[in-house]
C-alpha positions as CSV (number, residue, x, y, z in Angstrom):
1,X,-9.7,-15.3,-6.3
2,X,-7.1,-12.8,-5.0
3,X,-7.9,-9.5,-4.1
4,X,-5.1,-6.8,-4.5
5,X,-5.1,-3.7,-2.6
6,X,-3.2,-1.0,-4.4
7,X,-2.5,1.8,-2.1
8,X,-0.5,5.1,-3.2
9,X,1.3,7.1,-0.3
10,X,2.5,10.3,-0.2
11,X,3.5,11.9,3.1
12,X,0.7,9.8,5.1
13,X,0.0,11.1,8.5
14,X,1.1,8.1,10.3
15,X,-2.5,7.9,12.2
16,X,-4.3,7.4,9.0
17,X,-2.1,5.0,7.6
18,X,-2.0,2.9,10.6
19,X,-6.2,3.0,10.7
20,X,-6.2,2.0,6.9
21,X,-3.5,-1.0,7.5
22,X,-5.7,-1.8,10.5
23,X,-8.6,-2.0,8.3
24,X,-6.9,-4.3,5.6
25,X,-5.6,-6.5,8.3
26,X,-9.4,-6.9,10.1
27,X,-10.7,-8.2,6.7
28,X,-12.0,-11.7,6.9
29,X,-11.4,-12.6,3.3
30,X,-8.1,-14.5,3.7
31,X,-6.7,-14.1,0.3
32,X,-5.8,-10.4,0.3
33,X,-2.2,-8.9,-0.8
34,X,-1.2,-5.4,-0.4
35,X,1.0,-3.4,-2.7
36,X,2.0,0.1,-1.5
37,X,3.8,2.5,-3.9
38,X,5.3,5.6,-2.4
39,X,5.3,8.6,-4.4
40,X,8.7,10.1,-3.1
41,X,7.4,11.3,0.2
42,X,9.8,14.1,1.3
43,X,8.9,14.1,5.1
44,X,7.9,10.3,5.5
45,X,10.8,8.0,5.4
46,X,10.3,4.9,3.2
47,X,11.5,2.6,5.7
48,X,9.1,4.3,8.3
49,X,6.1,3.0,6.2
50,X,7.5,-0.4,5.7
51,X,7.8,-0.3,9.7
52,X,4.3,0.5,10.2
53,X,3.2,-2.0,7.8
54,X,5.1,-4.9,9.7
55,X,3.8,-3.2,12.9
56,X,0.1,-3.3,11.9
57,X,-0.6,-6.2,9.8
58,X,-0.3,-9.9,10.6
59,X,-1.2,-12.0,7.7
60,X,-1.7,-10.2,4.7
61,X,1.3,-10.4,1.8
62,X,2.7,-7.1,1.5
63,X,4.8,-5.7,-1.6
64,X,6.8,-2.4,-1.6
65,X,7.7,0.1,-4.1
66,X,9.1,3.6,-4.0
67,X,8.9,5.5,-7.1
68,X,12.4,7.2,-8.6
69,X,10.5,10.8,-8.8
70,X,7.3,12.3,-8.0
71,X,4.6,11.0,-10.3
72,X,1.4,12.0,-9.0
73,X,-1.7,9.9,-8.0
74,X,-2.9,8.8,-11.2
75,X,0.5,8.0,-12.9
76,X,1.4,5.8,-9.4
77,X,-1.7,3.9,-9.4
78,X,-1.3,3.4,-13.2
79,X,1.8,1.7,-12.0
80,X,0.4,-0.3,-9.3
81,X,-2.5,-1.6,-11.8
82,X,0.5,-2.7,-13.9
83,X,2.1,-4.4,-11.0
84,X,-0.8,-6.0,-9.4
85,X,-1.2,-10.0,-9.9
86,X,-4.7,-10.3,-7.9
87,X,-8.0,-11.1,-9.6
88,X,-9.6,-8.3,-8.4
89,X,-8.2,-4.7,-7.5
90,X,-9.3,-2.5,-4.6
91,X,-8.0,1.2,-4.9
92,X,-7.0,2.8,-1.6
């Protein structure tokens, strides 16, 4: 079974984002994917988020999305849930 980790971000502090990514990467279950959706962070560039993921995760398939406008957390997670393809979801 595939577990999809759904991560909504909005101006994530880099230190905390790195800790979350490294935590996901350390999981022993091998069939995990990460889907990240940025809610139009005004102070953290979307490409910087992608860079941090590539620097801190080794074996996890990752998909990235960026909202066209700020939707807030509930709508962002709703969209992530619709996009996810896993058998189980972990909301982060």
